[in-house]
C-alpha positions as CSV (number, residue, x, y, z in Angstrom):
1,M,0.0,0.1,0.0
2,S,1.6,3.3,-1.2
3,L,1.7,6.7,0.5
4,S,-0.5,8.2,-2.3
5,D,-3.3,5.8,-1.6
6,D,-3.2,6.6,2.1
7,W,-3.3,10.4,1.4
8,R,-6.4,9.9,-1.0
9,R,-8.2,8.0,1.7
10,L,-7.5,10.7,4.3
11,V,-8.7,13.4,2.0
12,A,-11.8,11.5,1.1
13,A,-12.5,10.9,4.9
14,L,-12.0,14.6,5.9
15,T,-14.2,16.0,3.0
16,G,-16.8,13.3,3.0
17,R,-16.5,12.8,-0.7
18,P,-14.4,10.6,-3.0
19,D,-11.1,12.0,-4.2
20,T,-11.0,13.6,-7.7
21,A,-8.3,13.4,-10.4
22,E,-7.1,16.9,-9.3
23,E,-6.8,15.8,-5.8
24,A,-4.9,12.7,-6.9
25,R,-2.4,15.1,-8.8
26,L,-2.0,17.2,-5.7
27,A,-1.3,14.1,-3.7
28,A,1.3,12.9,-6.1
29,L,2.9,16.3,-6.0
30,F,3.1,16.2,-2.2
31,Q,4.5,12.8,-2.4
32,N,7.3,14.0,-4.6
33,R,8.2,17.0,-2.5
34,S,10.7,15.1,-0.2
35,E,12.5,13.9,-3.4
36,L,12.7,17.4,-4.8
37,K,14.0,18.8,-1.6
38,K,16.8,16.1,-1.6
39,E,17.6,16.9,-5.1
40,L,17.5,20.6,-4.4
41,K,19.9,20.0,-1.3
42,A,22.3,18.0,-3.5
43,L,22.5,20.7,-6.2
44,D,23.0,23.3,-3.6
45,D,25.9,21.2,-2.1
46,E,27.3,20.9,-5.6
47,R,27.1,24.7,-6.1
48,H,28.8,25.4,-2.9
49,R,31.5,22.8,-3.8
50,L,32.2,24.4,-7.1
51,L,32.2,27.9,-5.5
52,D,34.9,26.7,-3.1
53,R,37.0,25.2,-6.0
54,L,36.6,28.5,-7.9
55,K,37.9,30.5,-4.9
56,L,40.8,28.2,-4.6
57,Q,41.6,28.6,-8.3
58,E,41.3,32.3,-8.0
59,G,43.7,32.4,-5.0
60,S,46.2,30.2,-6.9
61,T,45.8,32.5,-9.9
62,M,46.5,35.6,-7.7
63,R,49.5,34.0,-6.2
64,V,51.0,33.2,-9.7
65,E,50.3,36.8,-10.9
66,E,51.9,38.2,-7.6
67,Q,54.9,35.9,-8.4
68,L,55.1,37.2,-11.9
69,A,54.9,40.8,-10.9
70,N,57.8,40.2,-8.3
71,L,59.7,38.5,-10.9
72,E,59.3,41.3,-13.4
73,Q,60.4,43.7,-10.8
74,Y,63.4,41.7,-9.9
75,L,64.5,41.2,-13.5
76,G,63.9,44.9,-14.2
77,R,66.8,45.7,-11.9
78,P,70.1,45.9,-14.0
79,E,72.2,44.6,-11.2
80,E,69.9,41.4,-10.7
81,G,69.3,40.8,-14.5
82,Q,72.8,39.5,-15.1
83,K,72.5,37.1,-12.1
84,S,69.1,35.9,-13.4
85,L,70.5,35.4,-16.9
86,A,73.6,33.5,-15.5
87,Y,71.1,31.4,-13.4
88,F,68.9,30.3,-16.3
89,Q,72.0,29.7,-18.5
90,L,73.5,27.4,-15.9
91,R,70.1,25.6,-15.6
92,A,70.2,25.0,-19.4
93,V,73.7,23.8,-19.3
94,W,72.7,21.4,-16.4
95,R,69.8,20.0,-18.3
96,S,72.0,19.5,-21.4
97,A,74.6,17.9,-19.4
98,S,72.2,15.8,-17.6
99,R,70.6,14.6,-21.0
100,R,74.0,13.9,-22.4
101,L,75.0,11.9,-19.3
102,E,71.8,9.8,-19.5
103,Q,72.5,9.2,-23.1
104,F,76.1,8.2,-22.4
105,A,75.0,5.9,-19.5
106,T,72.5,4.3,-21.8
107,E,75.1,3.7,-24.5
108,L,77.6,2.4,-21.9
109,V,75.0,-0.1,-20.8
110,R,74.2,-1.2,-24.5
111,Q,77.9,-1.6,-25.2
112,Q,78.4,-3.6,-22.1
113,K,75.6,-5.9,-23.1
114,D,76.9,-6.2,-26.6
115,R,80.2,-7.2,-25.2
116,E,78.7,-9.7,-22.9
117,R,76.7,-11.3,-25.8
118,R,79.8,-11.4,-28.0
119,Q,81.8,-13.0,-25.3
120,Q,78.9,-15.5,-24.7
121,L,78.9,-16.4,-28.4
122,A,82.7,-16.6,-28.5
123,D,82.6,-19.0,-25.4
124,F,79.9,-21.0,-27.2
125,E,81.9,-21.4,-30.3
126,R,85.2,-22.1,-28.4
127,N,83.5,-24.8,-26.3
128,K,81.9,-26.3,-29.4
129,R,85.3,-26.4,-31.1
130,N,86.9,-28.1,-28.2
131,R,84.1,-30.7,-28.0
132,L,84.4,-31.3,-31.7
133,D,88.1,-31.8,-31.5
134,D,87.8,-34.3,-28.7
135,V,85.1,-36.2,-30.6
136,D,87.2,-36.1,-33.8
137,R,90.1,-37.6,-31.9
138,E,87.8,-40.3,-30.5
139,V,86.5,-41.0,-34.0
140,Y,90.0,-41.2,-35.4
141,E,90.9,-43.8,-32.7
142,A,87.6,-45.7,-33.1
143,R,88.2,-45.8,-36.9
144,I,91.7,-47.2,-36.4
145,L,90.4,-49.8,-34.1
146,V,87.7,-50.8,-36.6
147,D,90.2,-51.0,-39.4
148,Q,92.6,-53.1,-37.2
149,V,89.9,-55.6,-36.0
150,E,88.8,-55.9,-39.6
151,A,92.2,-56.6,-40.9
152,E,92.7,-59.2,-38.1
153,Q,89.5,-60.9,-39.0
154,A,90.3,-60.9,-42.8
155,A,93.7,-62.5,-41.9
156,R,91.9,-65.2,-39.7
157,R,89.5,-66.0,-42.3
158,E,92.3,-66.5,-44.8
159,R,94.0,-68.8,-42.5
160,L,90.8,-70.7,-42.0
161,T,90.5,-71.0,-45.8
162,G,94.0,-72.6,-45.9
163,L,93.4,-75.1,-43.2
164,R,92.3,-78.1,-45.3
165,G,92.2,-81.8,-44.4
166,F,90.8,-83.7,-41.5
167,W,94.0,-83.4,-39.5
168,N,93.2,-79.6,-39.3
169,Y,89.8,-80.1,-37.9
170,F,90.6,-79.0,-34.3
171,R,92.6,-76.1,-35.6
172,R,89.6,-74.9,-37.9
173,R,87.2,-75.3,-35.0
174,T,89.4,-73.2,-32.7
175,L,90.0,-70.6,-35.3
176,A,86.3,-70.4,-36.1
177,Q,85.6,-69.7,-32.4
178,V,88.2,-66.9,-32.5
179,I,86.7,-65.5,-35.7
180,A,83.3,-65.4,-34.1
181,E,84.6,-63.5,-31.0
182,G,86.3,-61.3,-33.4
183,D,83.0,-60.7,-35.3
184,S,81.5,-59.5,-32.0
185,R,84.4,-57.1,-31.2
186,T,84.1,-55.8,-34.8
187,D,80.4,-55.1,-34.3
188,I,81.1,-53.4,-31.0
189,A,83.8,-51.3,-32.6
190,R,81.6,-50.3,-35.5
191,T,78.7,-49.4,-33.2
192,A,81.0,-47.2,-31.1
193,L,82.3,-45.5,-34.4
194,T,78.7,-44.9,-35.4
195,D,77.8,-43.5,-32.0
196,L,80.8,-41.1,-32.0
197,S,79.7,-39.8,-35.5
198,D,76.1,-39.3,-34.4
199,Q,77.6,-37.3,-31.4
200,R,79.8,-35.2,-33.7
201,H,76.8,-34.5,-35.9
202,A,74.7,-33.4,-32.8
203,I,77.5,-31.1,-31.7
204,E,77.8,-29.6,-35.1
205,S,74.1,-29.0,-35.3
206,E,74.0,-27.0,-32.0
207,T,72.9,-23.4,-32.6
208,P,74.4,-20.3,-31.0
209,P,72.7,-18.9,-27.9
210,T,69.3,-17.4,-28.9
211,S,69.8,-14.4,-26.6
212,V,72.2,-12.8,-29.2
213,V,69.5,-13.0,-31.8
214,V,66.8,-11.9,-29.4
215,A,68.8,-8.7,-28.5
216,H,69.3,-7.9,-32.2
217,L,65.5,-8.3,-33.1
218,V,64.3,-6.4,-29.9
219,A,66.5,-3.5,-31.0
220,K,65.1,-3.5,-34.5
221,L,61.4,-4.4,-34.1
222,D,58.5,-2.9,-32.3
223,V,56.7,-6.3,-31.7
224,P,57.2,-8.8,-28.8
225,V,60.1,-11.2,-29.5
226,F,59.8,-14.8,-28.1
227,G,62.7,-17.1,-27.7
228,G,63.0,-20.7,-29.0
229,L,64.7,-23.9,-28.3
230,G,62.1,-24.9,-25.8
231,G,63.2,-22.2,-23.3
232,V,66.7,-23.7,-22.8
233,G,68.2,-20.2,-22.8
234,L,65.1,-18.4,-21.1
235,L,67.0,-16.6,-18.5
236,D,69.5,-15.0,-21.1
237,E,66.6,-14.4,-23.5
238,L,64.6,-12.4,-20.8
239,L,67.7,-10.4,-20.0
240,A,68.0,-9.6,-23.7
241,G,64.5,-8.3,-23.8
242,S,62.4,-11.4,-24.9
243,A,58.7,-11.4,-24.0
244,G,59.0,-15.1,-23.1
245,A,59.5,-18.5,-24.7
246,M,57.6,-20.5,-27.3
247,T,55.6,-23.6,-26.2
248,G,57.1,-27.1,-25.7
249,F,59.2,-26.4,-22.6
250,S,59.8,-29.7,-20.7
251,H,59.8,-28.0,-17.2
252,P,56.8,-25.5,-17.0
253,A,57.3,-25.0,-13.3
254,A,60.8,-23.8,-13.9
255,L,59.6,-21.7,-16.7
256,A,57.0,-20.0,-14.5
257,A,59.4,-19.3,-11.7
258,V,62.0,-17.7,-14.0
259,F,59.3,-15.7,-15.8
260,E,57.6,-14.5,-12.6
261,G,61.0,-13.5,-11.1
262,T,62.2,-11.4,-14.0
263,P,60.0,-8.2,-13.4
264,R,60.6,-8.3,-9.7
265,G,64.5,-8.1,-10.2
266,R,65.1,-11.4,-8.5
267,L,67.4,-12.8,-11.3
């Protein structure tokens, strides 16, 4: 039951007659009176708030104008004008020197990073070359061993072919056993040589650290650059400006820890 219904019933009871449309309109206006007063009070508060802000702004403007007037009087004195001129000239020199120092510091940081990346690349190539030399030496020795075992096996087979007659039966059987054992050693030697060749191919296929390429691309492009190789060099890539690593990382927990620690300076 609404307030307007109560008001109409009250009017009807006092007058002894049913309420008309005009009385219903008056009742609705009386009902909205409180809402109108609230809105009027809110508007009045907003007006006072704006007036206060205007007064504050006028005070600030007056203070600035007063400072400008004082500055004009101060600069109008010949003995003070030279000091002011020297002051602003020194300010300009300071700003220029500060800007150049910032540029110089930025350039030093860039050069240091470039040196570190070049050193990293040189270390990678040197380490790769040393490992290739070690594997080449092992391959050379394994190849000599294979050739030696194969030559011995060829000699034994030639001897076995020359042992004829029943009186050489036991010699042939013993030599056949030796040849069978030699075949096993030959297979082992060949397998070792194949493994070493595969190892050498794997070392040759290793690519340089991706951080060097990431740093170069970040400096040239305006788009995010992501590292590769499954995030193996993620730490160096992030330091070089990478936005992250491509999918396929085998240790996602470690990837998340490194990535979350980067912006907080905990590397």
